[in-house]
C-alpha positions as CSV (number, residue, x, y, z in Angstrom):
1,M,121.8,1.6,133.7
2,G,121.6,5.3,133.7
3,Y,117.8,5.2,133.4
4,L,117.5,2.8,136.3
5,A,118.9,5.4,138.7
6,A,115.5,6.5,140.0
7,S,116.1,4.6,143.2
8,L,119.3,6.6,143.8
9,F,117.8,9.8,145.2
10,I,120.0,12.7,144.1
11,W,119.0,15.4,146.6
12,L,120.4,18.7,145.3
13,Q,118.0,21.1,147.1
14,T,119.2,24.1,149.1
15,L,116.9,25.9,151.5
16,L,117.0,29.6,150.6
17,W,114.7,31.2,153.1
18,E,111.6,30.9,155.2
19,H,108.6,33.3,155.6
20,T,105.6,33.3,157.9
21,L,102.4,33.9,155.9
22,P,99.3,35.6,157.1
23,A,96.4,33.5,158.0
24,Q,94.4,32.2,155.0
25,A,96.9,33.6,152.5
26,D,97.0,32.7,148.8
27,M,100.0,32.9,146.6
28,Q,100.9,33.0,142.9
29,L,104.2,32.9,141.0
30,L,104.8,36.0,138.9
31,P,106.5,35.9,135.6
32,D,109.6,37.7,137.1
33,G,110.0,34.8,139.6
34,N,108.7,36.7,142.7
35,L,105.7,35.7,144.7
36,L,102.4,37.5,144.9
37,I,100.8,37.0,148.4
38,W,97.3,38.1,149.3
39,T,94.6,37.7,151.9
40,N,91.2,39.5,152.2
41,R,93.0,42.3,153.9
42,E,96.4,42.8,152.3
43,L,98.5,42.3,149.2
44,Y,102.3,42.2,148.9
45,V,105.2,40.7,146.9
46,L,108.0,38.5,148.2
47,S,111.4,38.5,146.7
48,A,112.3,35.0,145.4
49,K,115.9,35.5,146.2
50,D,115.8,36.4,149.9
51,G,112.2,36.2,151.0
52,Q,112.0,40.0,151.8
53,I,108.9,42.0,151.1
54,I,109.5,44.1,148.0
55,W,106.3,46.2,148.4
56,R,103.1,46.1,150.4
57,C,99.9,47.6,149.1
58,G,98.3,50.0,151.5
59,A,95.4,51.0,149.1
60,C,94.3,47.6,148.1
61,Q,90.7,46.6,148.6
62,T,89.1,43.5,150.0
63,F,88.3,40.8,147.4
64,R,86.8,37.4,147.8
65,S,87.9,36.2,144.4
66,G,91.6,36.9,144.8
67,W,94.1,38.4,142.5
68,R,95.1,37.3,138.9
69,L,97.4,38.3,136.1
70,L,95.7,40.8,133.7
71,D,96.3,39.7,130.1
72,G,100.1,40.0,130.6
73,Y,102.7,41.1,133.1
74,P,103.3,43.3,135.2
75,L,99.6,44.1,135.9
76,V,97.4,42.1,138.3
77,E,93.7,42.6,138.8
78,A,91.0,41.7,141.2
79,G,87.2,42.3,141.4
80,Q,84.3,42.0,139.0
81,I,84.0,42.6,135.3
82,I,80.3,43.1,134.5
83,P,79.8,42.3,130.7
84,L,76.6,44.3,130.4
85,S,75.8,47.1,127.9
86,P,76.1,50.6,129.2
87,N,72.4,51.3,128.7
88,T,71.5,48.5,131.2
89,P,69.5,50.1,134.0
90,P,71.5,50.2,137.3
91,D,68.6,48.4,139.1
92,S,69.0,45.5,136.7
93,V,72.7,45.3,137.6
94,D,71.6,45.3,141.3
95,R,69.3,42.4,140.7
96,A,71.9,40.4,138.7
97,Y,74.7,41.3,141.0
98,P,73.3,41.9,144.5
99,S,75.3,44.0,146.9
100,W,76.6,41.0,148.9
101,R,78.0,39.6,145.6
102,L,79.2,42.7,143.9
103,E,82.9,43.4,144.2
104,P,84.7,46.6,143.1
105,Y,87.5,46.4,140.5
106,Q,91.2,47.3,141.0
107,V,94.4,47.0,139.0
108,I,97.9,47.0,140.6
109,N,101.4,47.2,139.1
110,A,103.0,44.1,140.5
111,L,106.5,45.5,140.1
112,T,105.9,48.7,142.1
113,G,102.7,48.1,144.0
114,R,101.3,51.3,142.6
115,E,97.5,51.5,142.0
116,I,96.8,51.8,138.3
117,F,93.0,51.8,138.4
118,S,90.3,51.6,141.1
119,L,86.6,51.6,140.4
120,R,85.9,52.5,144.0
121,A,87.9,55.7,143.7
122,Q,85.3,56.9,141.1
123,K,87.8,59.4,139.6
124,E,86.2,59.3,136.2
125,G,82.6,58.7,137.2
126,F,82.4,55.0,136.2
127,T,79.4,52.9,137.2
128,W,81.0,49.5,136.4
129,V,83.8,48.0,134.3
130,I,82.7,46.1,131.2
131,G,86.1,45.1,129.8
132,R,89.8,46.0,129.7
133,R,92.8,45.6,127.4
134,F,96.4,45.8,128.4
135,I,98.9,46.8,125.7
136,P,102.3,45.7,127.0
137,E,104.4,47.1,124.1
138,Q,103.0,50.6,124.9
139,G,102.5,50.3,128.6
140,I,98.9,51.3,128.4
141,L,95.8,49.9,130.2
142,V,92.5,50.7,128.5
143,I,89.3,50.4,130.5
144,H,85.9,49.9,128.9
145,S,83.2,51.0,131.3
146,A,79.8,52.4,131.7
147,G,79.8,55.9,133.0
148,A,78.6,59.4,132.8
149,D,79.1,61.2,129.5
150,N,80.2,64.2,131.5
151,P,81.3,63.3,135.1
152,K,81.5,67.0,136.0
153,K,77.7,67.5,135.6
154,F,75.3,66.6,138.3
155,I,73.0,64.9,135.7
156,S,74.5,63.3,132.7
157,S,73.5,60.4,130.4
158,Q,75.2,57.1,131.0
159,T,77.1,55.9,128.0
160,S,80.0,53.6,126.9
161,I,83.3,55.2,128.0
162,L,86.9,54.3,127.1
163,A,89.8,55.5,129.4
164,A,93.5,54.8,129.0
165,Y,96.0,54.8,131.9
166,D,99.8,54.7,132.1
167,A,100.6,51.2,133.3
168,R,103.6,52.4,135.2
169,T,102.3,55.5,137.0
170,G,98.5,55.1,136.8
171,A,98.2,58.5,135.2
172,L,95.0,59.1,133.1
173,L,96.1,59.5,129.5
174,W,92.7,60.1,128.0
175,R,88.9,59.6,128.6
176,Q,86.2,59.8,126.0
177,P,82.9,58.2,124.9
178,A,83.4,55.1,122.7
179,G,80.8,56.2,120.1
180,K,80.2,59.3,118.1
181,K,76.7,59.6,119.6
182,P,77.1,59.3,123.4
183,G,74.1,57.9,125.2
184,S,72.9,56.0,122.1
185,E,76.0,54.4,120.6
186,Y,78.0,52.0,122.8
187,L,80.8,49.6,122.3
188,L,80.0,45.9,121.6
189,G,82.4,43.0,122.1
190,E,86.1,43.1,122.8
191,L,88.8,45.7,122.2
192,I,91.6,44.6,119.7
193,A,95.0,46.2,119.9
194,Y,97.1,46.0,116.8
195,G,99.9,48.2,115.4
196,G,99.5,50.9,118.1
197,D,95.8,51.3,117.6
198,L,92.6,50.1,119.2
199,Y,89.8,48.6,117.1
200,Y,86.3,48.1,118.3
201,L,82.7,47.9,117.1
202,T,79.6,49.7,118.2
203,Q,76.1,48.9,117.1
204,Q,76.6,51.4,114.3
205,A,80.3,51.6,113.2
206,L,83.8,50.2,113.3
207,Y,86.4,52.5,115.0
208,A,90.2,52.8,115.0
209,V,91.6,54.9,117.9
210,E,95.2,55.7,118.7
211,A,96.0,53.9,121.9
212,R,98.4,56.5,123.3
213,T,96.3,59.6,122.6
214,G,92.7,58.5,122.1
215,T,92.5,60.2,118.7
216,V,89.9,58.7,116.5
217,R,91.8,57.8,113.3
218,W,88.7,56.8,111.4
219,R,85.1,55.7,111.8
220,A,83.6,53.3,109.2
221,P,79.7,53.1,109.4
222,V,78.2,49.6,109.5
223,V,74.6,50.5,109.9
224,E,73.1,53.8,108.6
225,G,69.9,55.0,110.1
226,F,67.3,52.7,111.6
227,T,67.4,48.9,111.4
228,L,65.3,46.2,112.9
229,R,68.2,43.7,113.0
230,A,68.8,42.5,116.5
231,I,72.1,43.4,118.3
232,T,73.7,40.1,119.0
233,G,77.3,38.9,118.7
234,T,80.2,40.8,117.2
235,Y,83.4,39.7,115.5
236,L,86.7,41.5,114.7
237,F,89.4,40.1,112.5
238,I,92.7,41.7,111.3
239,D,93.5,40.4,107.8
240,E,97.3,40.8,107.9
241,A,97.8,39.5,104.4
242,R,95.8,42.4,102.9
243,D,96.1,44.8,105.8
244,Y,92.3,44.9,106.2
245,V,90.1,45.1,109.3
246,I,87.0,42.9,109.1
247,G,84.1,43.6,111.4
248,F,80.7,41.9,111.9
249,T,77.7,43.3,113.7
250,R,74.0,43.3,113.3
251,G,74.2,40.8,110.4
252,R,76.5,42.9,108.2
253,L,80.2,42.2,107.4
254,I,82.4,45.2,106.8
255,A,86.0,45.3,105.4
256,V,88.1,48.5,105.5
257,R,91.7,49.3,104.8
258,R,93.5,49.5,108.1
259,K,95.5,52.6,107.2
260,D,92.6,54.9,106.4
261,G,89.3,53.1,107.1
262,V,88.2,53.3,103.5
263,A,85.6,50.6,102.8
264,V,86.8,47.8,100.5
265,W,83.2,46.9,99.4
266,N,80.6,49.3,98.2
267,R,77.8,47.1,99.5
268,L,78.1,45.2,102.8
269,P,77.4,41.5,102.6
270,E,74.5,40.5,104.8
271,I,74.9,37.2,106.8
272,R,71.6,35.8,108.0
273,R,73.1,34.4,111.2
274,N,73.6,36.2,114.5
275,N,77.3,35.8,115.1
276,L,80.6,34.5,113.6
277,V,82.9,31.9,115.3
278,G,85.8,32.2,112.8
279,A,87.3,34.0,109.8
280,F,90.2,32.9,107.6
281,S,92.1,34.6,104.8
282,S,92.6,32.5,101.7
283,E,93.5,33.0,98.1
284,A,90.0,32.2,97.1
285,G,88.4,34.8,99.5
286,L,87.5,35.4,103.1
287,L,86.1,32.3,104.6
288,V,83.8,32.8,107.6
289,F,81.9,30.3,109.8
290,T,78.7,31.4,111.5
291,D,77.3,30.8,115.0
292,D,73.8,29.9,116.1
293,V,73.3,32.6,118.7
294,Q,69.6,33.3,119.3
295,P,68.3,36.8,118.5
296,G,68.7,39.3,121.3
297,S,71.4,37.3,123.1
298,Q,75.2,37.6,122.8
299,E,75.7,34.1,124.1
300,A,73.0,31.4,124.5
301,S,73.3,28.0,126.1
302,T,71.3,26.0,123.6
303,G,72.3,22.5,124.8
304,R,72.1,19.7,122.3
305,N,70.0,21.4,119.7
306,L,71.5,24.4,117.9
307,F,68.9,27.0,117.3
308,F,70.0,28.0,113.8
309,P,72.0,25.6,111.7
310,P,75.5,27.2,111.3
311,Q,76.9,27.9,107.9
312,A,80.2,28.6,106.1
313,L,80.5,31.4,103.5
314,L,83.3,32.4,101.1
315,I,83.3,36.2,100.5
316,R,85.1,37.6,97.5
317,Y,87.6,40.3,98.4
318,T,86.9,42.2,95.2
319,D,83.3,43.1,95.7
320,G,82.1,41.4,98.9
321,G,79.8,39.0,97.0
322,L,79.5,35.3,97.7
323,A,82.1,33.2,95.9
324,W,80.0,30.0,96.3
325,P,76.5,29.7,94.8
326,E,75.0,29.6,98.3
327,P,76.1,29.3,101.9
328,L,77.4,25.9,102.9
329,Q,75.5,24.1,105.7
330,V,78.0,22.8,108.3
331,P,77.3,20.2,110.9
332,G,78.0,22.3,114.0
333,L,80.1,25.0,115.6
334,L,83.7,25.2,114.3
335,V,86.0,24.5,117.3
336,G,89.2,23.5,115.6
337,Y,91.0,23.1,112.3
338,I,94.1,21.8,110.6
339,P,95.3,23.4,107.3
340,L,96.1,20.5,105.0
341,S,97.0,22.7,102.0
342,E,96.2,26.2,100.7
343,D,92.8,25.1,99.5
344,R,91.9,22.4,102.0
345,L,90.9,22.7,105.7
346,F,90.4,19.8,108.0
347,C,87.5,21.1,110.2
348,L,86.2,20.0,113.6
349,F,82.7,20.8,114.7
350,V,80.6,20.3,117.8
351,R,76.8,20.1,117.9
352,E,76.5,21.5,121.4
353,R,77.3,24.8,122.9
354,S,79.5,24.7,126.1
355,W,77.4,25.5,129.1
356,R,78.8,27.9,131.7
357,G,77.4,26.4,134.8
358,L,78.8,23.4,136.7
359,R,75.5,21.4,136.5
360,N,75.3,20.9,132.8
361,E,78.5,19.5,131.2
362,P,77.6,16.2,129.4
363,R,81.0,16.2,127.6
364,D,81.1,12.5,127.3
365,R,77.8,12.4,125.4
366,W,78.6,15.2,123.1
367,Q,79.6,14.7,119.5
368,T,82.6,15.9,117.5
369,V,82.1,15.9,113.7
370,V,85.1,16.1,111.3
371,N,85.3,16.7,107.6
372,I,87.7,18.3,105.0
373,L,86.5,21.5,103.4
374,D,87.6,22.3,99.8
375,I,87.6,26.1,100.0
376,P,87.5,27.1,96.4
377,Q,84.7,24.6,95.5
378,G,82.7,25.1,98.7
379,R,82.1,21.4,99.4
380,F,83.1,18.8,101.9
381,L,85.3,15.9,100.6
382,F,84.2,13.1,102.9
383,R,81.3,11.1,101.4
384,Q,79.8,11.2,104.9
385,A,80.7,13.4,107.9
386,L,82.4,11.4,110.6
387,S,81.1,11.7,114.1
388,L,83.0,10.8,117.4
389,P,81.4,10.8,120.8
390,G,82.9,13.1,123.5
391,S,84.4,16.5,123.7
392,L,87.4,17.4,121.5
393,L,90.8,16.9,123.0
394,H,93.4,16.9,120.2
395,A,93.8,16.5,116.5
396,A,96.9,16.3,114.3
397,S,97.9,15.6,110.7
398,F,101.1,13.7,109.9
399,A,102.4,11.2,107.4
400,G,99.9,8.4,107.2
401,G,96.7,10.2,108.0
402,I,94.9,12.3,110.6
403,L,94.3,11.6,114.2
404,V,91.4,12.9,116.2
405,Q,90.9,12.3,119.9
406,T,87.9,13.1,122.0
407,S,87.3,12.3,125.7
408,A,85.6,9.1,124.6
409,R,87.3,7.9,121.4
410,L,90.4,8.0,119.3
411,Q,90.2,7.6,115.5
412,G,92.8,7.3,112.8
413,L,91.6,8.7,109.4
414,S,92.9,8.8,105.9
415,E,92.7,12.1,104.0
416,S,89.8,10.7,102.0
417,G,87.7,10.1,105.1
418,D,88.3,6.3,105.5
419,I,88.4,5.1,109.1
420,L,91.8,3.4,109.4
421,W,91.1,2.4,113.0
422,E,89.4,3.5,116.1
423,K,89.6,2.9,119.8
424,P,86.9,3.6,122.4
425,I,88.0,5.2,125.7
426,R,86.0,3.8,128.5
427,R,87.0,6.2,131.2
428,P,86.9,9.9,130.0
429,A,90.4,10.9,128.9
430,E,92.0,14.2,129.5
431,V,95.4,13.6,128.0
432,P,96.1,13.8,124.2
433,F,98.2,11.4,122.2
434,A,101.9,11.9,121.5
435,L,103.5,11.8,118.1
436,R,106.9,10.6,116.9
437,E,108.1,11.8,113.5
438,E,111.8,11.3,112.7
439,G,113.8,9.6,110.0
440,G,110.8,8.7,108.0
441,I,109.1,7.1,111.0
442,A,105.6,8.2,111.9
443,Q,104.1,6.8,115.1
444,A,101.4,7.8,117.6
445,F,101.2,6.7,121.3
446,I,98.2,6.6,123.5
447,V,97.4,5.4,127.0
448,D,94.1,4.0,128.1
449,E,92.2,3.9,131.4
450,T,94.0,0.7,132.5
451,G,97.5,2.3,132.1
452,Q,98.2,0.3,129.0
453,V,100.3,2.1,126.4
454,Y,99.5,1.6,122.7
455,R,101.6,2.4,119.6
456,W,100.2,3.1,116.1
457,D,102.6,2.8,113.2
458,A,101.5,4.9,110.2
459,G,99.9,2.5,107.7
460,A,99.2,-0.2,110.3
461,S,95.6,-1.4,110.8
462,T,95.3,-0.8,114.5
463,P,97.3,0.4,117.5
464,Q,99.3,-2.4,119.3
465,P,99.9,-2.6,123.0
466,I,103.5,-2.2,124.1
467,G,104.9,-3.2,127.5
468,S,102.9,-4.0,130.6
469,P,100.1,-1.8,132.0
470,L,101.3,1.0,134.3
471,R,99.2,0.1,137.2
472,N,99.7,3.4,139.1
473,L,97.8,5.2,136.4
474,V,94.6,3.4,137.2
475,Q,94.1,5.3,140.4
476,D,96.2,8.3,139.2
477,P,94.9,9.1,135.7
478,P,97.6,9.9,133.1
479,Q,98.1,13.6,132.6
480,G,100.8,13.8,130.0
481,L,102.5,12.0,127.1
482,L,105.6,13.2,125.4
483,Y,108.0,11.5,123.0
484,D,111.6,12.8,123.4
485,N,113.6,12.4,120.2
486,A,116.9,13.1,121.9
487,Q,116.4,10.4,124.5
488,G,114.4,8.1,122.3
489,L,111.9,7.6,125.1
490,L,108.2,8.0,125.5
491,W,107.4,9.7,128.8
492,V,104.1,9.0,130.5
493,W,103.2,10.7,133.8
494,G,100.4,11.3,136.2
495,G,100.2,13.4,139.3
496,S,102.4,11.0,141.3
497,A,104.2,8.8,138.9
498,V,106.4,9.1,135.8
499,Y,107.6,6.4,133.4
500,G,110.1,6.4,130.5
501,L,109.5,3.7,127.8
502,T,111.2,2.8,124.6
503,P,109.1,2.7,121.4
504,A,109.0,-1.1,121.9
505,G,107.6,-0.7,125.4
506,E,110.7,-1.5,127.5
507,L,110.5,0.4,130.8
508,K,113.8,2.4,131.2
509,C,112.7,4.8,133.9
510,Q,110.2,4.6,136.7
511,F,109.2,6.7,139.7
512,E,106.1,6.2,141.8
513,R,104.5,7.5,144.9
514,A,101.2,6.7,146.6
515,V,98.1,8.8,145.5
516,P,96.4,10.7,148.2
517,A,92.9,9.2,147.4
518,Q,90.6,7.1,149.5
519,P,89.0,3.7,148.9
520,A,85.6,3.6,147.1
521,A,83.6,2.9,150.3
522,I,85.0,6.0,152.0
523,R,84.4,8.1,148.9
524,L,80.7,7.0,148.9
525,L,80.5,7.8,152.6
526,G,82.0,11.3,152.0
527,A,79.6,12.0,149.2
528,A,76.6,11.0,151.3
529,A,77.8,13.1,154.2
530,A,78.2,16.2,151.9
531,L,74.7,15.7,150.4
532,G,73.1,15.2,153.8
533,A,74.8,18.3,155.2
534,Y,73.6,20.4,152.3
535,A,70.0,19.1,152.6
536,T,70.0,19.7,156.3
537,S,71.2,23.3,155.9
538,A,68.5,24.1,153.4
539,C,65.8,22.9,155.9
540,L,67.4,24.8,158.7
541,T,67.5,28.0,156.6
542,Q,63.8,27.9,155.8
543,M,62.8,26.9,159.4
544,S,64.9,29.7,160.9
545,L,63.5,32.3,158.5
546,A,60.0,31.2,159.3
547,L,60.7,31.2,163.0
548,L,62.0,34.8,162.9
549,G,59.1,36.0,160.8
550,L,61.3,37.4,158.0
551,E,59.3,37.9,154.9
552,E,62.1,39.9,153.1
553,S,59.6,42.7,152.6
554,S,61.8,45.5,154.0
555,T,65.5,46.4,153.4
556,S,66.5,45.6,157.0
557,Q,64.7,42.3,157.1
558,R,66.0,41.4,153.6
559,N,69.6,42.0,154.7
560,T,69.1,40.0,157.9
561,A,67.6,37.2,156.0
562,I,70.4,37.2,153.4
563,S,73.0,37.3,156.3
564,L,71.3,34.4,158.1
565,R,71.0,32.4,154.9
566,R,74.7,32.9,154.0
567,N,75.8,31.9,157.5
568,L,73.8,28.7,157.4
569,Q,74.9,27.9,153.9
570,S,78.5,28.5,154.9
571,A,78.1,26.1,157.7
572,A,76.6,23.6,155.3
573,L,79.4,24.0,152.9
574,G,81.8,23.5,155.7
575,L,80.2,20.2,156.6
576,G,80.0,19.3,152.9
577,A,83.6,20.1,152.5
578,F,84.4,17.9,155.4
579,G,82.5,15.1,153.8
580,T,84.1,15.8,150.4
581,A,87.5,15.7,151.9
582,L,87.1,12.0,152.5
583,L,86.9,11.6,148.7
584,G,90.4,12.6,148.1
585,D,89.4,13.8,144.6
586,V,89.3,17.5,145.5
587,L,92.8,17.3,146.8
588,W,94.1,15.4,143.8
589,E,92.3,17.5,141.2
590,G,93.9,20.6,142.7
591,I,97.4,19.1,142.6
592,V,96.9,18.0,139.0
593,K,95.6,21.4,137.9
594,R,98.5,23.2,139.4
595,R,101.0,20.8,137.8
596,R,99.2,20.9,134.4
597,A,99.2,24.7,134.4
598,Q,103.0,24.8,134.5
599,A,104.0,21.6,132.6
600,D,104.5,23.2,129.3
601,S,107.4,25.4,130.5
602,L,109.3,22.9,132.7
603,G,111.5,21.4,130.0
604,P,113.1,18.2,131.4
605,L,111.6,18.9,134.8
606,L,108.3,17.5,136.1
607,F,106.9,18.1,139.5
608,L,104.9,15.3,141.2
609,A,103.2,15.0,144.5
610,G,102.5,11.9,146.6
611,L,102.2,10.3,150.0
612,K,105.1,9.1,152.1
613,E,104.3,7.9,155.6
614,D,100.9,9.6,155.5
615,R,102.4,12.9,154.7
616,L,102.3,14.8,151.4
617,F,105.5,15.6,149.6
618,L,106.4,17.5,146.5
619,Y,109.0,16.0,144.1
620,T,110.9,17.7,141.4
621,F,111.8,15.0,138.9
622,D,114.5,15.4,136.2
623,R,113.7,13.3,133.1
624,S,117.2,13.7,131.8
625,R,118.6,12.0,134.9
626,C,115.6,9.8,135.7
627,A,115.9,10.9,139.2
628,P,114.1,13.2,141.7
629,L,116.1,16.2,142.5
630,M,114.0,17.4,145.4
631,E,111.7,16.1,148.1
632,V,109.8,18.9,149.9
633,P,107.3,18.3,152.7
634,L,103.8,19.8,152.3
635,G,102.3,18.5,155.5
636,R,99.1,16.5,155.9
637,P,96.7,16.2,152.9
638,A,94.2,19.1,152.9
639,L,91.6,20.5,150.5
640,S,93.9,23.5,149.8
641,A,96.8,21.3,148.6
642,Y,96.6,22.8,145.1
643,D,97.9,26.0,146.6
644,L,100.7,24.5,148.6
645,Y,103.5,25.0,146.1
646,E,104.8,26.9,143.1
647,V,107.6,25.9,140.7
648,D,109.9,28.3,138.8
649,P,111.6,26.2,136.1
650,L,113.7,29.0,134.7
651,E,115.4,29.9,138.0
652,R,115.1,26.2,139.2
653,R,113.3,27.2,142.4
654,V,110.5,25.6,144.4
655,F,108.3,27.4,146.9
656,A,106.4,25.1,149.3
657,R,104.1,25.9,152.2
658,E,103.5,23.8,155.3
659,G,100.8,25.4,157.4
660,R,101.7,29.1,157.5
661,T,105.4,28.6,156.9
662,L,106.6,29.2,153.3
663,R,110.0,27.8,152.3
664,A,112.0,28.5,149.2
665,Y,114.4,25.9,147.8
666,A,116.9,26.0,145.0
667,L,118.1,23.2,142.8
668,S,121.9,23.1,142.9
669,E,124.0,21.9,140.1
């Protein structure tokens, strides 16, 4: 009977404080439990205990994109990172990032509100920021930028610059060119911090630099003299088993001892591909998988046809030679793996590269290819590679076989490559399966688009349905599955409902609320209104520019035209947003994203959102009690609903906003 207590609402919430937010404010929960609040004009932190302002930033700049955590706490950042090489002409940057799109870059210490770095201040003569690396254990922020070789000179060549700052005070610790030859040697790829040092690649060498002092510990040349090999992708790998640093650039693979930079191989292996996607240390040698990046491009959107067939190579640690007779052709880009033994690797490949834009994401028509690689022998064990439609969601190995799930299909495989069973997923899935392994029992649970839960027992031919369909999950797609060994229950939840079932399918716990979505007819009407508003705005823009005679031939006319176009497009987006609001999908997608981002750290707590008397409420649900502990009003449904609440599971606090009023609640024992 304890699990049927969902109808007995146990309200244990205590209102801690209220705070009036500025207009159009955003918020984010910080790892210390306090709240970061910002608008286009200000930035401050609220105490989670009493709602008092801990600090307010007076030197913070205006950012459209908002603030975000930088690699770790306590630093937050805002502004633009421009991943271009330092030798890129400034006018090219202006064309790629026009002035009305270009934002400065700033880093703030969220504990103190002190400014750590500001590009606008131009203290070190930087042109733009290319990358950054925060090293929490040493309290150092390293900025990779394009800037003047000597900022004190009126005319100085632009080069790749590294600068380190104290993350507590913002003091400059050191500043220096990244390469030995400023103006011609610049940093490629990412900075790697390991063991108190920074490691990075230029187009000519691999470097190790002390993070605290900037002292170059060693420089290992990769390319000597002139080479026609295109500069494409780079890859860095710390081989902890042998204490090596592995670097790849311009088609050559270098391995050096981490302590002194002495080369392990006398002759660098040449890889006739333009990038690497993975490196693995094994007893048989260094296993690497190549990419298909086109020459002259660090990242290319190649769609459904990979430009160069990717390969796998096994490099001997002794001399850098190939351990296999020849490179192994692989069916796509390596995106996942499961070690089955020291010599066998279950590999997952995709045949398409992920596009960056929003227009081209045919995930449901993509293909995920799986096979087992025998590393010492350099061959795949399946007689024929198995292909599943859809983008990869999850894969796991356990007693009885291997499970692979994509957004369109779930497959059970034996280790010899036989298909034990498969189940198509008609509506694209976003939630992986759940596993139960205890007392010699191996089971997998899945849920389909109708809300029907299935159980697969290891060794059985096919999954079997258990229980009745959970109808709420038809309109509210399932977002999580978890088997709790302590309770002996399978938990299935969406954005507004949670269910606890026994392995046999008996429903022991149930909590549901209405989903804030609209009927199909209203959704279609909203989509048509949004599309019509956008088309109308495009026509109005062109007609207005022609009427004013703006040819965009001069600076003033160009700025006026851009301003006019932006205003009209903003109006169109407003009308489009109004139409889209009728869909209900934007609202629900935001709620689910916020819940999903924090779900892993909630323990027995889940937070749900749903409608009650046409108002949106946030619920904190305790799986151990099968009861909601809190019901917090969030007001009328709105497009910004994803930003209406934050949950701190460690301190058991909920922060909810209704309009401009922010309220903090605590869960009482």
